[in-house]
Every structure is written in structure tokens, then in C-alpha cells.
N, C-alpha and C positions, 0 to 999 in steps of 0.2 A: 542186105547188110553184110552178110558173111563174104559174098563175092567182092564187095567193095574193100573189105579189110584185106582180103587176099591180094587184090590188085595193088593196094597201097604198099603191102609188104613186098610184093614183087618189084615194084618201082624202087622202093628203098634199097633192096638188095642189088638191083642194077646200078644204083648210084654208088654204092660201096665198091662194087667191082670196077666201075669206071674210075673212081678216085684212086684205087690201088693200081690200076693200069697206067694212069697218068703219072703216078709216083714212080713206077718202074721205068717208064719211058723217059721221064725227066732225069732220073739218076743214072741212066745207061747211055743214051744217045742225045739227050736233051741239054739244055743250058746248065744243068747242075751235074753233068757227067764228071767234071774235074773237081767237084767240091767234096767235102768230107761226108756228105749225105749218103748213107747206105742205100742200096736198092731195096725194093719192097721184099723181095725174096730173102735177102740177107737179114733184114729186120725181123721178118716172121720166123725165119730159121732160128735167130737168137731168142725170139719169144718162146718157141717150143722148147729150147734148151733151158730157158729160164724157169719155165713152168715146172720142170723136173727138180728144181732146187728148193730146199727148205727156206733159204734166205728170202726168196721172193714172197713166199706165203707168209712168213713171219712179218716182213715189212708191210705187206698188204693188211694183215690183221692189225698191226699197230695203227696204221692210218685209218682203217675202218672203225676201230675202237675209239680213237680220239674223236672222229667225226660224229659217231652215233651218241657217245656219252655227252659230248658237248652240245649236240643238238637236243638231246633229251632234257638236259639241265636248262638250256635256253628256252625250250618250249614250256616247261612247267613254270619257271620263273616269269617268263614273258607273258604267258596267259594270265597268271595270277595278278601281276601288276597291271596288265591291260584291262582286266575286269575292274580292278580298283579305280583306274582312271576313267574308264568308259561309263561307269554308273554316276559319275559326278560331272555335270557340264562345266563347273568351275575348274576341276582338275584337267578335264579334256582340253579346254582352251588354254590353260596355263602351261601345259606340257607340250602342246603341239609344236611350237617353234623349237624348243630344245631337242625334242626327239627327231624332228626333221633335219635339224642341224647335225645330229650325231649319226643319222642313218647312213649317209654316204661315206663316212670316214672309215677307211679300211683298218682292220685290227693290227696290221703290220706296223702301224705307226707307234704302237706301244710295245713292240717286240723287244727293243733293247732293255726297257725297264723290266719286262716280264722275265727276260733271260737272266738278269741280275738277281731277281728274287727266286725264281723257280729253277733256273738252269735249263739245259737242253734235255728236258724230260717229257714223258707222256703228259704229266700234269700241266706243263707249259702249253702243249698243243691243245689240250682240252679247254684250258682257260681262254686261249685265243679263239677257239671255235665258239665258245659261249659269247664272247664279246662280238664276234662277227655276225651272230644270228639273233642275239637277244633283242636289239632295238627294233628291227623290222617286225618281229613277232609281237612285241608290245604295241607297235603302231597299228597293226592289222587287228589284233584282239580288241584294243580299245575302240577302234572304228566300228567293229562288228557289234560290240555292246552298245555303243552310243547310237548307232543307226537302227536299233531294234524298233519295229513299228510301234509307236505309242498307242495306237488303237488296240493292238494285241495285248499290251500291258494293261490298258484300261479295262479291257474285257476280262482279263484275269482277275483284276481287283473286284469287278462287279460280281464275279462268281465266288468271291470270298477267299481268294488265294492270298497268302501272306507274301512278304517280300522275298523270303527264301524260296518259296514255291514258284513265284514269278521268275526268279533268277534261274532256277533249275529247269523249269518247264517251258519257258518262253524265251528269255534273254539268251541263255547259253546255246540252245538249238539254233536260234536265229543267227548267232555269231559264228557258229561252227564253219560255214563256208569261208569266212574271212580267215579264220585260224588255219583251216586246211590249206588254203592257198599260201599262207605265210610259211607253213612248214614245208610245203612242196618246193617253194622257191628257195627256202633256206637250206634244204638238203644238199643240193650241189655246192652251195656256198660253204657248208660245213666241210665237205670233202676237199674243196680248194684250199681252205684255210689250214686244214690238217696237213696237206702236202706242203704248203708254204712254211709251216712250222718246222718241218724237217729240212726243206730246201734252203731256208735262210737261217733258221734258228737252231738247227742241229738236232731237233727232236727225232726219235726213232720213227721209221716208216719209209714210205716210198720216196718222199722228198730227199731224205738222207741218202737213200740208195742211188738216186739220180746224181747227187753231188759226187759220191764216191766213184761212180762209174765214169762221170765226166773227168774227174781227176786222173783216173786210170787210162783215159784215152780210148776206151772201148766204145766206139760209135755205134756198132751194131746193137750192143746190149743197152746203150743209152736210149736208142729209139725203141727197143723192145719194152723198156720201162714206160716210155711214152704211150705205147700201145696198151700196156696194162692199165695205165691211168685212164685212157680213153674208154676202154671196155668197162672199167669200174664206174666211170661217170655215167655211161649209158645204163648200167644196172641200177645205180642209185636213182637216176631220173625216172626210169621205168617203174621201179618199186614205189617211189613216192607218188607217182601219178595213179598207179593201181590202188594203193592204199587210200588215197583221197577219194577215188571213185567208189570204193567199197564201203568206206566208213560213212560217206554222205550219199549213199544210193537212194535214200528217201527224199532227198532234196530235189525239187523240180529241175534244177540246173544239171543234175547228174543222172536222172532217170533214163533219159534217152541214150546217154553214153553207155550205161551199164547194160541196157537192153540191147 
């Protein structure tokens, strides 16, 4: 198992090196040599200089703060509403179509209204993140509660468990894989929405830094910020996957992965 993981990591590292090499080749002697695209060494050089500035770290913190706070609010509210919907077959069927209708709508469509109310602030970014993550978490949480094995619930009742005990000991543990998957999928979405809030809405963060760098015409630094976002996205995705595996290590679906 360990050798397989090392092999996968090595192949992944080779893929990264190959991608950077292709970028360097395309920007120097390839079809993009005459374009504004900076070479890989220029972009990484700008990245190293950017890391030494406080502005980059403050922008990164603003983006991460908006993403995490919005995701936390969406998770708590979405799980509570999802449980309320999932315990009632009538509510489950009544809300299925409206929730599926709302799920693919991007939060950017309400950006003009939110900007008028909240302005280009951190609060605006948090609100957009909540909107972008809330519906998908509600859908997954309600599906997890609704799909709980009825035999397990009937067994709990036969042992004298009340409704609250069945909910806490049977229904919620059964629905946790659904909720965990929803939060893992929503984590990158929260980061993307937080960046878009600054990119389009003017909220503080990496999105705003991208716009200001583009206006200044600093292509090297612009691509350095793109690299920062890519690295941040990898970190968020990795942490969300790790957290899901650790929190659900008891579930048969995750035992083999943790081991």
C-alpha cells in the first residue's frame, strides 16, 4: 500500500514537471512565444517575490476567511434544514424539484443586488459563498436522512429508543457520508465563489488583487496570483478529503482508505 502511494505521488510529480516544461517551451519557442503569456520561470520568479509581500498574505487570508466562514454557515444551516426535510416524506417530495432547480444556478446572478445591499465587503463575499454552497448541502443532507435503512430504525424502536435517540444514534450516523461528501464538494466551490466575489464584486481578497494586477499590466505578477490560487485550491481539496476520511473512518466506505 505504501509503495503504491509513493508510486502515485511520483507519477503526479512527474506530471507537474512535464506541465511546467510544456508551459516554458510554449512561452519561449512555441506558438505562444509572441503572446503576453510569461514564461514559467518568470511567473515562478514573480511568485517568490509575491510571497515576500504582506499584501499577498492579507489577500489570501481575506479569501480563505470568506470561504471558510461562508462554508461553515452553509453547512450548519444546510444540515439542519436537510434533516427537517429528510424526516418527512411529504417535505422531501415537495422540495425536490425546487431544490434541484436552484442547485445549478450560480450565486453570481444575484451579485448586483448583493452589491447594492452590502457593498464590496467581506460580508458580501461570505453571503455569496453561503448561497453557492447551501442548496447542495441541503440536498445531500436530506437525501442521507431520507435514505436511512428503515430496518435499522425499526430495530431501534423495538429496543425502546425514542425519536430523538433514533435520530442521534441511527439516522445522523447513516447520513454522515452524504453530508461529508457534500461538504467536500462544496469546499472548492466556496473558494471559487470567494475569489469571484473579489474578481467581479470588488470584495477584498485574491480576486481583487487579480483585477488590480491586470489593470497595472503586470503579467508576471498576474500569473503568480493564478499560481497562488491553484496552490490554495490544491490545499483546500486535500484538506477536505483528509477531513472526510478521518471523520468517517468508522464507515465501511472509508476504512480501507484510512488503513
